C-alpha atoms as a printed R data frame, in Angstrom:
    type eleno elety resid chain resno       x       y       z
1   ATOM     1    CA   UNK     A     1  10.385 -29.393   2.634
2   ATOM     2    CA   UNK     A     2   8.283 -28.970   5.869
3   ATOM     3    CA   UNK     A     3   4.498 -28.869   6.028
4   ATOM     4    CA   UNK     A     4   4.289 -25.203   6.296
5   ATOM     5    CA   UNK     A     5   6.597 -24.588   3.431
6   ATOM     6    CA   UNK     A     6   4.657 -26.861   1.208
7   ATOM     7    CA   UNK     A     7   1.242 -25.267   2.129
8   ATOM     8    CA   UNK     A     8   2.896 -21.826   1.359
9   ATOM     9    CA   UNK     A     9   4.192 -23.286  -2.007
10  ATOM    10    CA   UNK     A    10   0.837 -24.688  -2.835
11  ATOM    11    CA   UNK     A    11  -0.975 -21.433  -1.976
12  ATOM    12    CA   UNK     A    12   1.235 -19.363  -3.964
13  ATOM    13    CA   UNK     A    13   1.111 -21.776  -6.967
14  ATOM    14    CA   UNK     A    14  -2.795 -21.332  -6.823
15  ATOM    15    CA   UNK     A    15  -2.565 -17.426  -6.577
16  ATOM    16    CA   UNK     A    16  -0.048 -17.436  -9.591
17  ATOM    17    CA   UNK     A    17  -2.414 -19.543 -11.694
18  ATOM    18    CA   UNK     A    18  -5.238 -17.336 -10.836
19  ATOM    19    CA   UNK     A    19  -3.285 -14.276 -11.552
20  ATOM    20    CA   UNK     A    20  -2.226 -15.803 -15.065
21  ATOM    21    CA   UNK     A    21  -6.001 -16.479 -15.816
22  ATOM    22    CA   UNK     A    22  -6.846 -12.844 -14.960
23  ATOM    23    CA   UNK     A    23  -3.953 -11.638 -17.092
24  ATOM    24    CA   UNK     A    24  -5.079 -13.828 -20.109
25  ATOM    25    CA   UNK     A    25  -8.786 -12.650 -19.789
26  ATOM    26    CA   UNK     A    26  -7.505  -9.153 -20.174
27  ATOM    27    CA   UNK     A    27  -6.386  -7.824 -23.393
28  ATOM    28    CA   UNK     A    28  -2.740  -6.948 -23.728
29  ATOM    29    CA   UNK     A    29  -3.653  -3.194 -24.108
30  ATOM    30    CA   UNK     A    30  -5.574  -3.542 -20.802
31  ATOM    31    CA   UNK     A    31  -2.671  -4.746 -18.972
32  ATOM    32    CA   UNK     A    32  -0.306  -2.393 -20.556
33  ATOM    33    CA   UNK     A    33  -2.630   0.514 -19.692
34  ATOM    34    CA   UNK     A    34  -2.639  -0.575 -15.952
35  ATOM    35    CA   UNK     A    35   1.064  -1.287 -15.771
36  ATOM    36    CA   UNK     A    36   1.633   2.231 -17.469
37  ATOM    37    CA   UNK     A    37  -0.447   3.951 -14.878
38  ATOM    38    CA   UNK     A    38   1.272   2.367 -11.938
39  ATOM    39    CA   UNK     A    39   4.642   2.966 -13.306
40  ATOM    40    CA   UNK     A    40   3.812   6.578 -14.039
41  ATOM    41    CA   UNK     A    41   2.473   7.247 -10.616
42  ATOM    42    CA   UNK     A    42   5.318   5.250  -9.047
43  ATOM    43    CA   UNK     A    43   7.909   7.856 -10.119
44  ATOM    44    CA   UNK     A    44   8.927   9.399  -7.067
45  ATOM    45    CA   UNK     A    45   6.091   8.092  -4.694
46  ATOM    46    CA   UNK     A    46   5.010   5.187  -2.630
47  ATOM    47    CA   UNK     A    47   1.783   3.726  -3.608
48  ATOM    48    CA   UNK     A    48  -0.765   0.979  -3.199
49  ATOM    49    CA   UNK     A    49  -3.758  -0.376  -5.321
50  ATOM    50    CA   UNK     A    50  -5.856   2.272  -3.418
51  ATOM    51    CA   UNK     A    51  -4.211   4.905  -5.454
52  ATOM    52    CA   UNK     A    52  -5.335   3.561  -8.941
53  ATOM    53    CA   UNK     A    53  -9.007   2.264  -8.534
54  ATOM    54    CA   UNK     A    54 -10.760   5.611  -9.271
55  ATOM    55    CA   UNK     A    55  -8.526   6.088 -12.152
56  ATOM    56    CA   UNK     A    56  -9.096   2.847 -13.990
57  ATOM    57    CA   UNK     A    57 -11.813   2.165 -16.475
58  ATOM    58    CA   UNK     A    58 -14.727   0.346 -15.113
59  ATOM    59    CA   UNK     A    59 -14.842  -2.153 -17.890
60  ATOM    60    CA   UNK     A    60 -11.494  -3.895 -16.668
61  ATOM    61    CA   UNK     A    61 -11.558  -7.521 -15.670
62  ATOM    62    CA   UNK     A    62 -11.995  -8.142 -11.987
63  ATOM    63    CA   UNK     A    63  -8.652  -8.585 -10.316
64  ATOM    64    CA   UNK     A    64  -6.466  -7.073 -13.120
65  ATOM    65    CA   UNK     A    65  -5.078  -4.302 -10.837
66  ATOM    66    CA   UNK     A    66  -3.751  -6.882  -8.397
67  ATOM    67    CA   UNK     A    67  -2.281  -8.913 -11.204
68  ATOM    68    CA   UNK     A    68  -0.719  -6.074 -12.800
69  ATOM    69    CA   UNK     A    69   0.836  -5.126  -9.388
70  ATOM    70    CA   UNK     A    70   2.014  -8.586  -8.673
71  ATOM    71    CA   UNK     A    71   3.568  -8.865 -12.118
72  ATOM    72    CA   UNK     A    72   5.449  -5.845 -11.682
73  ATOM    73    CA   UNK     A    73   6.747  -7.057  -8.280
74  ATOM    74    CA   UNK     A    74   7.623 -10.382  -9.512
75  ATOM    75    CA   UNK     A    75   9.784  -8.716 -12.444
76  ATOM    76    CA   UNK     A    76  11.433  -6.547  -9.553
77  ATOM    77    CA   UNK     A    77  10.127  -3.227 -11.088
78  ATOM    78    CA   UNK     A    78   8.384  -2.571  -7.927
79  ATOM    79    CA   UNK     A    79   9.240  -3.569  -4.428
80  ATOM    80    CA   UNK     A    80   7.194  -3.631  -1.218
81  ATOM    81    CA   UNK     A    81   8.142  -1.132   1.504
82  ATOM    82    CA   UNK     A    82   7.330  -3.309   4.402
83  ATOM    83    CA   UNK     A    83   4.431  -1.321   5.070
84  ATOM    84    CA   UNK     A    84   0.592  -2.046   4.652
85  ATOM    85    CA   UNK     A    85  -2.520   0.305   4.535
86  ATOM    86    CA   UNK     A    86  -6.335  -0.725   4.711
87  ATOM    87    CA   UNK     A    87  -7.896  -1.362   1.267
88  ATOM    88    CA   UNK     A    88 -10.417   1.197   0.245
89  ATOM    89    CA   UNK     A    89 -12.158  -1.359  -2.009
90  ATOM    90    CA   UNK     A    90 -15.566  -2.245  -0.283
91  ATOM    91    CA   UNK     A    91 -15.256  -5.753  -1.623
92  ATOM    92    CA   UNK     A    92 -12.204  -6.423   0.653
93  ATOM    93    CA   UNK     A    93 -13.572  -5.095   3.911
94  ATOM    94    CA   UNK     A    94 -10.513  -3.001   4.836
95  ATOM    95    CA   UNK     A    95  -8.061  -5.810   4.760
96  ATOM    96    CA   UNK     A    96  -4.491  -4.667   4.727
97  ATOM    97    CA   UNK     A    97  -2.657  -4.291   1.237
98  ATOM    98    CA   UNK     A    98   0.838  -3.716   0.596
99  ATOM    99    CA   UNK     A    99   2.517  -0.349  -0.210
100 ATOM   100    CA   UNK     A   100   5.211  -0.378  -2.977
101 ATOM   101    CA   UNK     A   101   7.819   1.824  -4.530
102 ATOM   102    CA   UNK     A   102   9.758   1.673  -7.779
103 ATOM   103    CA   UNK     A   103  12.926  -0.265  -7.405
104 ATOM   104    CA   UNK     A   104  16.351   1.642  -7.751
105 ATOM   105    CA   UNK     A   105  17.118  -0.204 -11.027
106 ATOM   106    CA   UNK     A   106  13.832   0.774 -12.412
107 ATOM   107    CA   UNK     A   107  14.203   4.341 -11.401
108 ATOM   108    CA   UNK     A   108  17.576   4.403 -13.380
109 ATOM   109    CA   UNK     A   109  15.741   3.297 -16.630
110 ATOM   110    CA   UNK     A   110  12.997   5.901 -16.196
111 ATOM   111    CA   UNK     A   111  13.340   8.911 -18.510
112 ATOM   112    CA   UNK     A   112  14.337  12.328 -16.867
113 ATOM   113    CA   UNK     A   113  11.263  14.491 -16.319
C-alpha cells in the first residue's frame, strides 16, 4: 500500500467514523425521515444535497443530510453521476458537491406510481 493510498484510507476511515457518530446522535426516526425524503425525490430525478436543505426540519443534527446521502451511496441505493454542483449551504462557501441518481437495482424495487 503506497503512501497516497494509506493517506486516502485513513481519511476515509476518519470520515466514516464521523458519519457514524452523526448517525448515532440522530434518532432512528430522523435518519429514516431524511432517507425517505431523498428516495422519494430520487425517483426519476438526479439530485444533490442542495435539493433537500429547505425541506428538512431545522432541529436535525448538523451533518445528518450528508450522512444519510453517504449511507445510501454506500448501500448502493444511489450512485454518483460523475457531476458536481456548487453547494448552496452558506457554511460550505460554495464548494462542489456530488450529484446522485437512484441505482437501476433500487429503481426496480420502487413501487409503480
